[in-house]
Every structure is written in C-alpha cells, then in structure tokens.
Biopython code that builds the backbone (N, CA, C, O; Angstrom):
import numpy as np
from Bio.PDB.StructureBuilder import StructureBuilder

atoms = [
    (1, "MET", "N", (6.517, -6.282, 5.658)),
    (1, "MET", "CA", (6.363, -4.713, 5.854)),
    (1, "MET", "C", (7.460, -4.093, 5.101)),
    (1, "MET", "O", (8.552, -4.652, 5.206)),
    (2, "ILE", "N", (7.386, -3.102, 4.401)),
    (2, "ILE", "CA", (8.437, -2.359, 3.713)),
    (2, "ILE", "C", (8.554, -1.234, 4.635)),
    (2, "ILE", "O", (7.610, -0.471, 4.841)),
    (3, "LYS", "N", (9.830, -1.104, 5.262)),
    (3, "LYS", "CA", (10.374, 0.001, 6.034)),
    (3, "LYS", "C", (10.914, 1.026, 5.224)),
    (3, "LYS", "O", (11.610, 0.805, 4.233)),
    (4, "VAL", "N", (10.568, 2.252, 5.677)),
    (4, "VAL", "CA", (10.949, 3.254, 4.686)),
    (4, "VAL", "C", (11.714, 4.414, 6.063)),
    (4, "VAL", "O", (11.121, 4.937, 7.007)),
    (5, "LYS", "N", (12.962, 4.494, 5.745)),
    (5, "LYS", "CA", (13.846, 5.285, 6.462)),
    (5, "LYS", "C", (13.876, 6.889, 5.935)),
    (5, "LYS", "O", (14.579, 7.276, 5.002)),
    (6, "LEU", "N", (12.936, 7.771, 6.752)),
    (6, "LEU", "CA", (12.964, 8.968, 6.511)),
    (6, "LEU", "C", (14.090, 9.910, 7.500)),
    (6, "LEU", "O", (14.484, 9.335, 8.515)),
    (7, "PRO", "N", (14.560, 11.180, 7.266)),
    (7, "PRO", "CA", (15.578, 11.658, 8.117)),
    (7, "PRO", "C", (15.091, 11.635, 9.626)),
    (7, "PRO", "O", (15.909, 11.394, 10.514)),
    (8, "ASN", "N", (13.791, 11.878, 9.911)),
    (8, "ASN", "CA", (13.386, 12.223, 11.080)),
    (8, "ASN", "C", (12.525, 11.125, 11.866)),
    (8, "ASN", "O", (12.229, 11.314, 13.046)),
    (9, "ARG", "N", (12.129, 9.962, 11.169)),
    (9, "ARG", "CA", (11.422, 8.960, 11.521)),
    (9, "ARG", "C", (11.458, 7.690, 10.659)),
    (9, "ARG", "O", (11.974, 7.705, 9.542)),
    (10, "VAL", "N", (11.009, 6.802, 11.092)),
    (10, "VAL", "CA", (10.657, 5.291, 10.045)),
    (10, "VAL", "C", (9.403, 4.883, 9.959)),
    (10, "VAL", "O", (8.711, 4.581, 10.931)),
    (11, "LEU", "N", (9.006, 4.852, 8.650)),
    (11, "LEU", "CA", (7.400, 4.383, 8.377)),
    (11, "LEU", "C", (7.658, 2.914, 8.040)),
    (11, "LEU", "O", (8.759, 2.512, 7.663)),
    (12, "GLY", "N", (6.692, 2.213, 8.179)),
    (12, "GLY", "CA", (6.195, 0.818, 7.827)),
    (12, "GLY", "C", (4.973, 1.041, 6.705)),
    (12, "GLY", "O", (4.054, 1.859, 6.738)),
    (13, "ILE", "N", (5.291, 0.009, 5.686)),
    (13, "ILE", "CA", (4.009, 0.071, 4.486)),
    (13, "ILE", "C", (3.654, -1.520, 4.469)),
    (13, "ILE", "O", (4.431, -2.448, 4.248)),
    (14, "THR", "N", (2.337, -1.570, 4.750)),
    (14, "THR", "CA", (1.994, -2.984, 4.457)),
    (14, "THR", "C", (0.839, -2.901, 3.337)),
    (14, "THR", "O", (0.093, -1.938, 3.162)),
    (15, "PHE", "N", (0.843, -3.854, 2.768)),
    (15, "PHE", "CA", (-0.353, -4.254, 1.682)),
    (15, "PHE", "C", (-1.087, -5.489, 2.111)),
    (15, "PHE", "O", (-0.448, -6.388, 2.659)),
    (16, "SER", "N", (-2.454, -5.614, 1.894)),
    (16, "SER", "CA", (-3.200, -6.782, 2.145)),
    (16, "SER", "C", (-4.247, -6.808, 0.751)),
    (16, "SER", "O", (-4.563, -5.844, 0.053)),
    (17, "HIS", "N", (-4.567, -7.916, 0.637)),
    (17, "HIS", "CA", (-5.535, -8.291, -0.624)),
    (17, "HIS", "C", (-6.859, -8.925, 0.193)),
    (17, "HIS", "O", (-6.984, -10.137, 0.016)),
    (18, "PRO", "N", (-7.635, -8.444, 0.860)),
    (18, "PRO", "CA", (-8.677, -8.977, 1.502)),
    (18, "PRO", "C", (-9.739, -9.502, 0.786)),
    (18, "PRO", "O", (-10.147, -8.920, -0.219)),
    (19, "TYR", "N", (-10.290, -10.641, 1.222)),
    (19, "TYR", "CA", (-11.506, -11.048, 0.453)),
    (19, "TYR", "C", (-12.775, -10.695, 1.009)),
    (19, "TYR", "O", (-13.006, -10.893, 2.201)),
    (20, "ARG", "N", (-13.622, -10.181, 0.228)),
    (20, "ARG", "CA", (-14.996, -9.722, 0.652)),
    (20, "ARG", "C", (-16.159, -10.593, -0.342)),
    (20, "ARG", "O", (-15.914, -11.077, -1.447)),
    (21, "GLU", "N", (-17.133, -10.625, 0.201)),
    (21, "GLU", "CA", (-18.185, -11.071, -0.651)),
    (21, "GLU", "C", (-18.524, -10.318, -1.792)),
    (21, "GLU", "O", (-18.284, -9.123, -1.621)),
    (22, "LYS", "N", (-18.974, -10.578, -2.841)),
    (22, "LYS", "CA", (-19.427, -9.811, -3.997)),
    (22, "LYS", "C", (-20.660, -9.060, -3.665)),
    (22, "LYS", "O", (-21.757, -9.483, -3.300)),
    (23, "VAL", "N", (-20.174, -7.666, -3.901)),
    (23, "VAL", "CA", (-21.624, -6.769, -3.489)),
    (23, "VAL", "C", (-21.297, -5.833, -4.410)),
    (23, "VAL", "O", (-20.257, -5.884, -5.066)),
    (24, "GLU", "N", (-22.221, -4.869, -4.516)),
    (24, "GLU", "CA", (-22.319, -3.844, -5.699)),
    (24, "GLU", "C", (-22.227, -4.249, -6.814)),
    (24, "GLU", "O", (-21.820, -3.453, -7.660)),
    (25, "LEU", "N", (-22.541, -5.508, -7.184)),
    (25, "LEU", "CA", (-22.657, -5.924, -8.582)),
    (25, "LEU", "C", (-23.495, -5.196, -9.462)),
    (25, "LEU", "O", (-24.593, -4.938, -8.969)),
    (26, "PRO", "N", (-23.303, -4.771, -10.660)),
    (26, "PRO", "CA", (-22.110, -5.148, -11.439)),
    (26, "PRO", "C", (-21.005, -4.276, -11.238)),
    (26, "PRO", "O", (-20.053, -4.511, -11.982)),
    (27, "LEU", "N", (-20.870, -3.341, -10.446)),
    (27, "LEU", "CA", (-19.947, -2.226, -10.444)),
    (27, "LEU", "C", (-18.462, -2.845, -9.955)),
    (27, "LEU", "O", (-17.414, -2.502, -10.503)),
    (28, "PHE", "N", (-18.521, -3.755, -8.902)),
    (28, "PHE", "CA", (-17.292, -4.069, -8.492)),
    (28, "PHE", "C", (-17.381, -5.521, -7.871)),
    (28, "PHE", "O", (-18.341, -5.990, -7.261)),
    (29, "TYR", "N", (-16.055, -6.190, -8.186)),
    (29, "TYR", "CA", (-16.012, -7.314, -7.808)),
    (29, "TYR", "C", (-15.273, -7.486, -6.358)),
    (29, "TYR", "O", (-14.888, -6.512, -5.710)),
    (30, "ASP", "N", (-15.144, -8.631, -5.994)),
    (30, "ASP", "CA", (-14.592, -8.607, -4.549)),
    (30, "ASP", "C", (-12.914, -8.524, -4.371)),
    (30, "ASP", "O", (-12.364, -8.655, -3.278)),
    (31, "ARG", "N", (-12.281, -8.311, -5.494)),
    (31, "ARG", "CA", (-10.821, -8.032, -5.368)),
    (31, "ARG", "C", (-10.382, -6.814, -4.889)),
    (31, "ARG", "O", (-10.868, -5.905, -5.561)),
    (32, "SER", "N", (-9.822, -6.510, -4.201)),
    (32, "SER", "CA", (-9.087, -5.387, -3.671)),
    (32, "SER", "C", (-7.675, -5.224, -3.059)),
    (32, "SER", "O", (-7.249, -6.277, -2.585)),
    (33, "THR", "N", (-6.992, -4.349, -2.972)),
    (33, "THR", "CA", (-5.663, -4.069, -2.294)),
    (33, "THR", "C", (-5.834, -2.826, -1.452)),
    (33, "THR", "O", (-6.258, -1.728, -1.811)),
    (34, "VAL", "N", (-5.412, -3.223, -0.240)),
    (34, "VAL", "CA", (-5.404, -2.199, 0.947)),
    (34, "VAL", "C", (-3.921, -1.935, 1.278)),
    (34, "VAL", "O", (-3.140, -2.886, 1.262)),
    (35, "CYS", "N", (-3.536, -0.814, 1.547)),
    (35, "CYS", "CA", (-2.435, -0.240, 1.845)),
    (35, "CYS", "C", (-2.477, 0.578, 3.154)),
    (35, "CYS", "O", (-3.367, 1.403, 3.360)),
    (36, "GLN", "N", (-1.476, 0.318, 4.039)),
    (36, "GLN", "CA", (-1.523, 0.977, 5.420)),
    (36, "GLN", "C", (-0.167, 1.518, 5.646)),
    (36, "GLN", "O", (0.812, 0.855, 5.302)),
    (37, "ILE", "N", (-0.039, 2.695, 6.207)),
    (37, "ILE", "CA", (1.213, 3.414, 6.317)),
    (37, "ILE", "C", (1.246, 3.558, 7.927)),
    (37, "ILE", "O", (0.213, 3.951, 8.470)),
    (38, "PHE", "N", (2.220, 3.301, 8.609)),
    (38, "PHE", "CA", (2.445, 3.224, 9.989)),
    (38, "PHE", "C", (3.545, 4.160, 10.243)),
    (38, "PHE", "O", (4.297, 4.357, 9.289)),
    (39, "GLU", "N", (3.828, 4.876, 11.521)),
    (39, "GLU", "CA", (5.001, 5.454, 11.979)),
    (39, "GLU", "C", (5.596, 4.578, 12.911)),
    (39, "GLU", "O", (4.964, 4.416, 13.955)),
    (40, "LEU", "N", (6.702, 3.952, 12.775)),
    (40, "LEU", "CA", (7.193, 2.808, 13.781)),
    (40, "LEU", "C", (8.048, 3.636, 14.813)),
    (40, "LEU", "O", (8.543, 4.735, 14.562)),
    (41, "HIS", "N", (8.152, 2.975, 15.985)),
    (41, "HIS", "CA", (8.900, 3.419, 17.054)),
    (41, "HIS", "C", (9.947, 2.736, 17.027)),
    (41, "HIS", "O", (9.769, 1.550, 16.749)),
    (42, "ASP", "N", (11.301, 3.159, 17.274)),
    (42, "ASP", "CA", (12.541, 2.213, 17.414)),
    (42, "ASP", "C", (12.454, 1.221, 18.501)),
    (42, "ASP", "O", (12.895, 0.080, 18.361)),
    (43, "ASP", "N", (11.825, 1.689, 19.710)),
    (43, "ASP", "CA", (12.074, 0.720, 20.918)),
    (43, "ASP", "C", (10.729, -0.014, 21.144)),
    (43, "ASP", "O", (10.693, -0.869, 22.028)),
    (44, "GLY", "N", (9.579, 0.261, 20.387)),
    (44, "GLY", "CA", (8.300, -0.460, 20.851)),
    (44, "GLY", "C", (8.110, -1.338, 19.887)),
    (44, "GLY", "O", (8.750, -1.253, 18.839)),
    (45, "PRO", "N", (7.071, -2.447, 20.136)),
    (45, "PRO", "CA", (6.668, -3.119, 19.072)),
    (45, "PRO", "C", (5.672, -2.775, 17.940)),
    (45, "PRO", "O", (4.818, -1.892, 18.021)),
    (46, "VAL", "N", (5.864, -3.499, 16.981)),
    (46, "VAL", "CA", (4.842, -2.994, 15.735)),
    (46, "VAL", "C", (3.442, -2.760, 15.962)),
    (46, "VAL", "O", (2.760, -1.940, 15.347)),
    (47, "GLU", "N", (2.992, -3.633, 17.011)),
    (47, "GLU", "CA", (1.647, -3.123, 17.502)),
    (47, "GLU", "C", (1.250, -1.950, 17.933)),
    (47, "GLU", "O", (0.082, -1.562, 17.939)),
    (48, "ASP", "N", (2.424, -1.205, 18.396)),
    (48, "ASP", "CA", (2.203, -0.012, 19.181)),
    (48, "ASP", "C", (2.176, 1.290, 17.838)),
    (48, "ASP", "O", (1.678, 2.404, 18.005)),
    (49, "ALA", "N", (2.706, 0.906, 16.790)),
    (49, "ALA", "CA", (2.694, 1.932, 15.740)),
    (49, "ALA", "C", (1.607, 2.834, 15.496)),
    (49, "ALA", "O", (0.465, 2.441, 15.732)),
    (50, "LEU", "N", (1.818, 4.064, 15.029)),
    (50, "LEU", "CA", (0.895, 4.947, 14.822)),
    (50, "LEU", "C", (0.292, 4.942, 13.433)),
    (50, "LEU", "O", (1.047, 5.344, 12.548)),
    (51, "LEU", "N", (-1.003, 4.538, 13.048)),
    (51, "LEU", "CA", (-1.404, 4.430, 11.651)),
    (51, "LEU", "C", (-1.667, 5.856, 11.234)),
    (51, "LEU", "O", (-2.457, 6.608, 11.805)),
    (52, "LEU", "N", (-0.875, 6.180, 10.106)),
    (52, "LEU", "CA", (-0.742, 7.443, 9.444)),
    (52, "LEU", "C", (-1.819, 7.836, 8.307)),
    (52, "LEU", "O", (-2.317, 8.935, 8.059)),
    (53, "GLY", "N", (-2.044, 6.399, 7.610)),
    (53, "GLY", "CA", (-2.865, 6.717, 6.449)),
    (53, "GLY", "C", (-3.177, 5.200, 5.781)),
    (53, "GLY", "O", (-2.249, 4.392, 5.741)),
    (54, "THR", "N", (-4.288, 4.892, 5.342)),
    (54, "THR", "CA", (-5.002, 3.917, 4.746)),
    (54, "THR", "C", (-5.564, 4.412, 3.361)),
    (54, "THR", "O", (-6.298, 5.387, 3.203)),
    (55, "GLY", "N", (-4.979, 3.371, 2.163)),
    (55, "GLY", "CA", (-5.728, 3.513, 0.946)),
    (55, "GLY", "C", (-6.171, 2.375, 0.404)),
    (55, "GLY", "O", (-5.603, 1.329, 0.717)),
    (56, "GLU", "N", (-7.244, 2.357, -0.492)),
    (56, "GLU", "CA", (-7.777, 1.033, -1.124)),
    (56, "GLU", "C", (-7.989, 1.221, -2.469)),
    (56, "GLU", "O", (-8.582, 2.218, -2.880)),
    (57, "ALA", "N", (-7.489, 0.210, -3.324)),
    (57, "ALA", "CA", (-7.904, 0.040, -4.753)),
    (57, "ALA", "C", (-8.798, -1.150, -4.965)),
    (57, "ALA", "O", (-8.445, -2.268, -4.589)),
    (58, "ARG", "N", (-10.157, -0.893, -5.669)),
    (58, "ARG", "CA", (-10.892, -1.892, -5.913)),
    (58, "ARG", "C", (-11.129, -2.193, -7.310)),
    (58, "ARG", "O", (-11.431, -1.273, -8.070)),
    (59, "CYS", "N", (-11.016, -3.479, -7.764)),
    (59, "CYS", "CA", (-11.268, -3.844, -9.188)),
    (59, "CYS", "C", (-12.585, -3.637, -9.690)),
    (59, "CYS", "O", (-13.536, -3.936, -8.968)),
    (60, "SER", "N", (-12.764, -3.187, -10.779)),
    (60, "SER", "CA", (-13.933, -3.227, -11.550)),
    (60, "SER", "C", (-14.159, -4.638, -12.264)),
    (60, "SER", "O", (-13.300, -5.417, -12.679)),
    (61, "TYR", "N", (-15.290, -4.733, -12.288)),
    (61, "TYR", "CA", (-15.588, -6.047, -13.207)),
    (61, "TYR", "C", (-14.871, -6.221, -14.526)),
    (61, "TYR", "O", (-14.617, -7.326, -15.004)),
    (62, "LYS", "N", (-14.594, -5.193, -15.024)),
    (62, "LYS", "CA", (-13.986, -5.150, -16.330)),
    (62, "LYS", "C", (-12.607, -5.322, -16.331)),
    (62, "LYS", "O", (-12.027, -5.591, -17.383)),
    (63, "ASP", "N", (-11.881, -5.172, -15.045)),
    (63, "ASP", "CA", (-10.520, -5.230, -14.864)),
    (63, "ASP", "C", (-9.643, -6.651, -14.561)),
    (63, "ASP", "O", (-10.226, -7.370, -13.749)),
    (64, "ASN", "N", (-8.852, -6.985, -14.865)),
    (64, "ASN", "CA", (-8.005, -8.215, -14.319)),
    (64, "ASN", "C", (-7.422, -7.754, -13.129)),
    (64, "ASN", "O", (-6.929, -6.633, -13.001)),
    (65, "PHE", "N", (-7.478, -8.653, -12.221)),
    (65, "PHE", "CA", (-6.771, -8.284, -10.891)),
    (65, "PHE", "C", (-5.076, -8.154, -11.254)),
    (65, "PHE", "O", (-4.487, -8.922, -12.015)),
    (66, "CYS", "N", (-4.590, -7.262, -10.690)),
    (66, "CYS", "CA", (-2.901, -7.153, -10.702)),
    (66, "CYS", "C", (-2.541, -6.514, -9.466)),
    (66, "CYS", "O", (-2.909, -5.384, -9.146)),
    (67, "LYS", "N", (-1.844, -7.237, -8.814)),
    (67, "LYS", "CA", (-1.369, -6.755, -7.407)),
    (67, "LYS", "C", (-0.477, -5.533, -7.854)),
    (67, "LYS", "O", (-0.768, -4.437, -7.376)),
    (68, "GLU", "N", (0.272, -5.599, -8.472)),
    (68, "GLU", "CA", (1.249, -4.452, -8.697)),
    (68, "GLU", "C", (0.532, -2.978, -9.131)),
    (68, "GLU", "O", (0.829, -1.865, -8.699)),
    (69, "ALA", "N", (-0.202, -3.228, -9.832)),
    (69, "ALA", "CA", (-1.320, -1.945, -10.126)),
    (69, "ALA", "C", (-2.118, -1.757, -9.038)),
    (69, "ALA", "O", (-2.050, -0.597, -8.632)),
    (70, "GLY", "N", (-2.846, -2.454, -8.417)),
    (70, "GLY", "CA", (-3.543, -2.116, -7.320)),
    (70, "GLY", "C", (-2.718, -1.748, -5.811)),
    (70, "GLY", "O", (-3.264, -1.211, -4.847)),
    (71, "ARG", "N", (-1.515, -2.111, -5.868)),
    (71, "ARG", "CA", (-0.436, -1.714, -4.784)),
    (71, "ARG", "C", (-0.099, -0.181, -5.061)),
    (71, "ARG", "O", (0.001, 0.611, -4.124)),
    (72, "LYS", "N", (0.082, 0.228, -6.482)),
    (72, "LYS", "CA", (0.308, 1.518, -6.855)),
    (72, "LYS", "C", (-0.656, 2.542, -6.420)),
    (72, "LYS", "O", (-0.380, 3.577, -5.813)),
    (73, "ILE", "N", (-1.892, 2.114, -6.823)),
    (73, "ILE", "CA", (-3.047, 2.967, -6.503)),
    (73, "ILE", "C", (-3.457, 3.139, -5.152)),
    (73, "ILE", "O", (-3.784, 4.245, -4.721)),
    (74, "ALA", "N", (-3.460, 2.012, -4.397)),
    (74, "ALA", "CA", (-3.569, 2.098, -2.706)),
    (74, "ALA", "C", (-2.417, 2.903, -2.189)),
    (74, "ALA", "O", (-2.748, 3.820, -1.438)),
    (75, "LEU", "N", (-1.051, 2.753, -2.441)),
    (75, "LEU", "CA", (-0.161, 3.543, -1.918)),
    (75, "LEU", "C", (-0.225, 5.086, -2.283)),
    (75, "LEU", "O", (0.156, 5.980, -1.527)),
    (76, "THR", "N", (-0.749, 5.267, -3.522)),
    (76, "THR", "CA", (-0.921, 6.719, -3.804)),
    (76, "THR", "C", (-2.089, 7.238, -2.998)),
    (76, "THR", "O", (-2.081, 8.458, -2.833)),
    (77, "ARG", "N", (-3.154, 6.522, -2.429)),
    (77, "ARG", "CA", (-4.295, 6.996, -1.796)),
    (77, "ARG", "C", (-3.910, 6.987, -0.277)),
    (77, "ARG", "O", (-4.402, 7.826, 0.477)),
    (78, "ALA", "N", (-3.117, 6.131, 0.128)),
    (78, "ALA", "CA", (-2.618, 6.114, 1.674)),
    (78, "ALA", "C", (-1.876, 7.197, 2.062)),
    (78, "ALA", "O", (-1.799, 7.593, 3.225)),
    (79, "LEU", "N", (-1.175, 7.821, 0.859)),
    (79, "LEU", "CA", (-0.389, 9.013, 0.975)),
    (79, "LEU", "C", (-0.995, 10.299, 0.969)),
    (79, "LEU", "O", (-0.329, 11.328, 0.854)),
    (80, "ARG", "N", (-2.216, 10.282, 1.085)),
    (80, "ARG", "CA", (-2.974, 11.603, 1.131)),
    (80, "ARG", "C", (-4.159, 11.514, 2.325)),
    (80, "ARG", "O", (-4.654, 10.480, 2.773)),
    (81, "THR", "N", (-4.396, 12.584, 2.619)),
    (81, "THR", "CA", (-5.334, 12.701, 3.802)),
    (81, "THR", "C", (-6.983, 12.572, 3.293)),
    (81, "THR", "O", (-7.125, 12.410, 2.081)),
    (82, "GLU", "N", (-8.039, 12.622, 4.000)),
    (82, "GLU", "CA", (-9.228, 12.510, 3.360)),
    (82, "GLU", "C", (-9.666, 13.932, 2.658)),
    (82, "GLU", "O", (-10.723, 13.990, 2.030)),
    (83, "ASP", "N", (-8.884, 14.972, 2.781)),
    (83, "ASP", "CA", (-9.329, 16.074, 2.179)),
    (83, "ASP", "C", (-8.274, 16.341, 0.748)),
    (83, "ASP", "O", (-8.417, 17.288, -0.025)),
    (84, "GLY", "N", (-7.368, 15.422, 0.645)),
    (84, "GLY", "CA", (-6.580, 15.398, -0.701)),
    (84, "GLY", "C", (-5.193, 16.116, -0.496)),
    (84, "GLY", "O", (-4.403, 16.301, -1.422)),
    (85, "THR", "N", (-4.992, 16.473, 0.705)),
    (85, "THR", "CA", (-3.673, 16.863, 1.014)),
    (85, "THR", "C", (-2.523, 15.958, 1.104)),
    (85, "THR", "O", (-2.810, 14.788, 0.852)),
    (86, "HIS", "N", (-1.442, 16.163, 1.362)),
    (86, "HIS", "CA", (-0.314, 15.245, 1.775)),
    (86, "HIS", "C", (0.036, 15.604, 3.278)),
    (86, "HIS", "O", (0.051, 16.770, 3.674)),
    (87, "TYR", "N", (0.326, 14.485, 4.105)),
    (87, "TYR", "CA", (0.752, 14.438, 5.419)),
    (87, "TYR", "C", (2.415, 14.261, 5.431)),
    (87, "TYR", "O", (3.032, 14.198, 6.495)),
    (88, "LEU", "N", (2.985, 14.198, 4.295)),
    (88, "LEU", "CA", (4.250, 14.202, 4.032)),
    (88, "LEU", "C", (4.625, 14.905, 3.136)),
    (88, "LEU", "O", (3.949, 14.950, 2.108)),
    (89, "ASN", "N", (5.914, 15.731, 3.268)),
    (89, "ASN", "CA", (6.560, 16.605, 2.256)),
    (89, "ASN", "C", (6.711, 15.817, 0.889)),
    (89, "ASN", "O", (6.584, 14.609, 0.687)),
    (90, "ASN", "N", (6.964, 16.668, 0.155)),
    (90, "ASN", "CA", (7.458, 16.246, -1.358)),
    (90, "ASN", "C", (8.668, 15.186, -1.376)),
    (90, "ASN", "O", (8.626, 14.111, -1.974)),
    (91, "GLU", "N", (9.698, 15.643, -0.659)),
    (91, "GLU", "CA", (11.105, 14.845, -0.227)),
    (91, "GLU", "C", (10.703, 13.602, 0.309)),
    (91, "GLU", "O", (11.084, 12.610, -0.313)),
    (92, "ALA", "N", (9.930, 13.408, 1.455)),
    (92, "ALA", "CA", (9.331, 12.277, 2.060)),
    (92, "ALA", "C", (8.584, 11.383, 1.162)),
    (92, "ALA", "O", (8.722, 10.161, 1.206)),
    (93, "ARG", "N", (7.770, 12.006, 0.324)),
    (93, "ARG", "CA", (7.032, 11.127, -0.625)),
    (93, "ARG", "C", (7.911, 10.473, -1.483)),
    (93, "ARG", "O", (7.828, 9.252, -1.617)),
    (94, "THR", "N", (8.861, 11.224, -2.169)),
    (94, "THR", "CA", (9.972, 10.752, -3.028)),
    (94, "THR", "C", (10.722, 9.490, -2.477)),
    (94, "THR", "O", (11.009, 8.478, -3.116)),
    (95, "ILE", "N", (10.972, 9.750, -1.204)),
    (95, "ILE", "CA", (11.800, 8.596, -0.592)),
    (95, "ILE", "C", (10.750, 7.255, -0.337)),
    (95, "ILE", "O", (11.199, 6.121, -0.501)),
    (96, "VAL", "N", (9.635, 7.422, -0.015)),
    (96, "VAL", "CA", (8.739, 6.471, 0.197)),
    (96, "VAL", "C", (8.437, 5.666, -1.177)),
    (96, "VAL", "O", (8.324, 4.441, -1.163)),
    (97, "TRP", "N", (8.326, 6.339, -2.228)),
    (97, "TRP", "CA", (8.255, 5.785, -3.823)),
    (97, "TRP", "C", (9.539, 4.915, -4.168)),
    (97, "TRP", "O", (9.599, 3.784, -4.649)),
    (98, "GLU", "N", (10.574, 5.808, -3.767)),
    (98, "GLU", "CA", (12.078, 5.041, -4.307)),
    (98, "GLU", "C", (12.170, 3.793, -3.447)),
    (98, "GLU", "O", (12.665, 2.809, -3.996)),
    (99, "THR", "N", (11.828, 3.692, -2.362)),
    (99, "THR", "CA", (11.790, 2.350, -1.394)),
    (99, "THR", "C", (11.071, 1.326, -1.898)),
    (99, "THR", "O", (11.440, 0.175, -2.134)),
    (100, "TYR", "N", (9.538, 2.063, -2.112)),
    (100, "TYR", "CA", (8.710, 0.960, -2.622)),
    (100, "TYR", "C", (8.997, 0.306, -4.108)),
    (100, "TYR", "O", (8.656, -0.841, -4.395)),
    (101, "LEU", "N", (9.590, 1.092, -4.898)),
    (101, "LEU", "CA", (10.160, 0.492, -6.288)),
    (101, "LEU", "C", (11.419, -0.287, -6.244)),
    (101, "LEU", "O", (11.714, -1.178, -7.040)),
    (102, "ASP", "N", (12.159, 0.136, -5.214)),
    (102, "ASP", "CA", (13.393, -0.745, -4.956)),
    (102, "ASP", "C", (13.473, -2.018, -4.003)),
    (102, "ASP", "O", (14.484, -2.642, -3.679)),
    (103, "ARG", "N", (12.162, -2.243, -3.638)),
    (103, "ARG", "CA", (11.850, -3.382, -2.546)),
    (103, "ARG", "C", (12.445, -4.707, -3.309)),
    (103, "ARG", "O", (12.527, -4.792, -4.534)),
    (104, "PRO", "N", (12.830, -5.688, -2.422)),
    (104, "PRO", "CA", (13.182, -6.922, -3.121)),
    (104, "PRO", "C", (11.896, -7.622, -3.288)),
    (104, "PRO", "O", (10.962, -7.566, -2.488)),
    (105, "ARG", "N", (11.924, -8.362, -4.517)),
    (105, "ARG", "CA", (10.745, -8.928, -5.064)),
    (105, "ARG", "C", (11.158, -10.358, -5.328)),
    (105, "ARG", "O", (12.307, -10.638, -5.670)),
    (106, "PRO", "N", (9.948, -11.500, -5.121)),
    (106, "PRO", "CA", (10.515, -12.886, -5.225)),
    (106, "PRO", "C", (10.599, -12.974, -6.976)),
    (106, "PRO", "O", (9.913, -12.333, -7.772)),
    (107, "LYS", "N", (11.712, -14.021, -7.285)),
    (107, "LYS", "CA", (11.968, -14.212, -8.722)),
    (107, "LYS", "C", (10.602, -14.957, -9.081)),
    (107, "LYS", "O", (9.941, -15.685, -8.341)),
    (108, "SER", "N", (10.322, -14.556, -10.524)),
    (108, "SER", "CA", (9.113, -15.109, -11.187)),
    (108, "SER", "C", (9.393, -16.539, -11.214)),
    (108, "SER", "O", (10.564, -16.919, -11.228)),
    (109, "VAL", "N", (8.367, -17.414, -11.223)),
    (109, "VAL", "CA", (8.387, -18.963, -11.322)),
    (109, "VAL", "C", (8.440, -19.230, -12.865)),
    (109, "VAL", "O", (7.576, -18.704, -13.565)),
    (110, "LYS", "N", (9.412, -20.024, -13.439)),
    (110, "LYS", "CA", (9.349, -20.406, -14.735)),
    (110, "LYS", "C", (8.000, -21.710, -14.845)),
    (110, "LYS", "O", (7.751, -22.600, -14.032)),
    (111, "LYS", "N", (7.421, -21.439, -15.959)),
    (111, "LYS", "CA", (6.292, -22.532, -16.195)),
    (111, "LYS", "C", (6.860, -23.585, -16.924)),
    (111, "LYS", "O", (7.585, -23.345, -17.888)),
    (112, "VAL", "N", (6.590, -24.799, -16.542)),
    (112, "VAL", "CA", (7.170, -25.941, -16.975)),
    (112, "VAL", "C", (6.344, -26.502, -18.371)),
    (112, "VAL", "O", (5.128, -26.610, -18.216)),
    (113, "LYS", "N", (6.750, -26.774, -19.375)),
    (113, "LYS", "CA", (6.048, -27.063, -20.406)),
    (113, "LYS", "C", (5.642, -28.545, -20.494)),
    (113, "LYS", "O", (4.964, -28.944, -21.442)),
]
sb = StructureBuilder()
sb.init_structure("model")
sb.init_model(0)
sb.init_chain("A")
sb.init_seg("    ")
for serial, (resi, resn, name, xyz) in enumerate(atoms, 1):
    if name == "N":
        sb.init_residue(resn, " ", resi, " ")
    sb.init_atom(name, np.array(xyz, "f"), 0.0, 1.0, " ", f" {name:<3s}", serial, name[0])
structure = sb.get_structure()
C-alpha cells in the first residue's frame, strides 16, 4: 500500500492485477489493473478504511501487458467520480501523483547470459 499524507488526512493506494477468465473476445484479454484509494484512520485498522474511489485499466488484445501503464490509467480513473468530477482538489491530486511517482521500486533483475 502506498500511503499519501495530505494536509488534513491520509490516503492509501493499492493496486492489484486480478485474473479473469477471457471474456468479450476479441475485444479484451483477461489482463487488467485495479486501483483502489482509501481514506485511512490513524487509530483504526486498515480494514476500517473508507473506500473513496476505484479505477480499472484493461488490456486490449492488441496491447502488451505493462504494469506501470496500467497503474497510471487505473490511478487516473480512481481519482475521478462516476460523473467525471474529482473528489480531491488540484493540490491533493498533485500530492497523490508526486507520492506515486516517488514511491520505492524494486531494483530490476539483471539477466544472466
């Protein structure tokens, strides 16, 4: 979980890549990325967090699955409400994106020849 500290609250961002049976072929494959944004409470467990938004990115059959591209699309969609407006102001969204882009990432594994 990525924790985002805003001036008046703390958000948690999670990503998952659920497996689904191949449906709607040839339009979509079973690869997707789901982003969920929660409002975390300082004194409560993560299970009590309030879900603020969910976004999903699905691969077309023409696409190569890329976690980074899927996460960016899913996060963009999770930051919007169903009617396309934002539930966070511009400053808060900037902090979310800066935290996401500055997150620690695993070092790439070198291939052995």
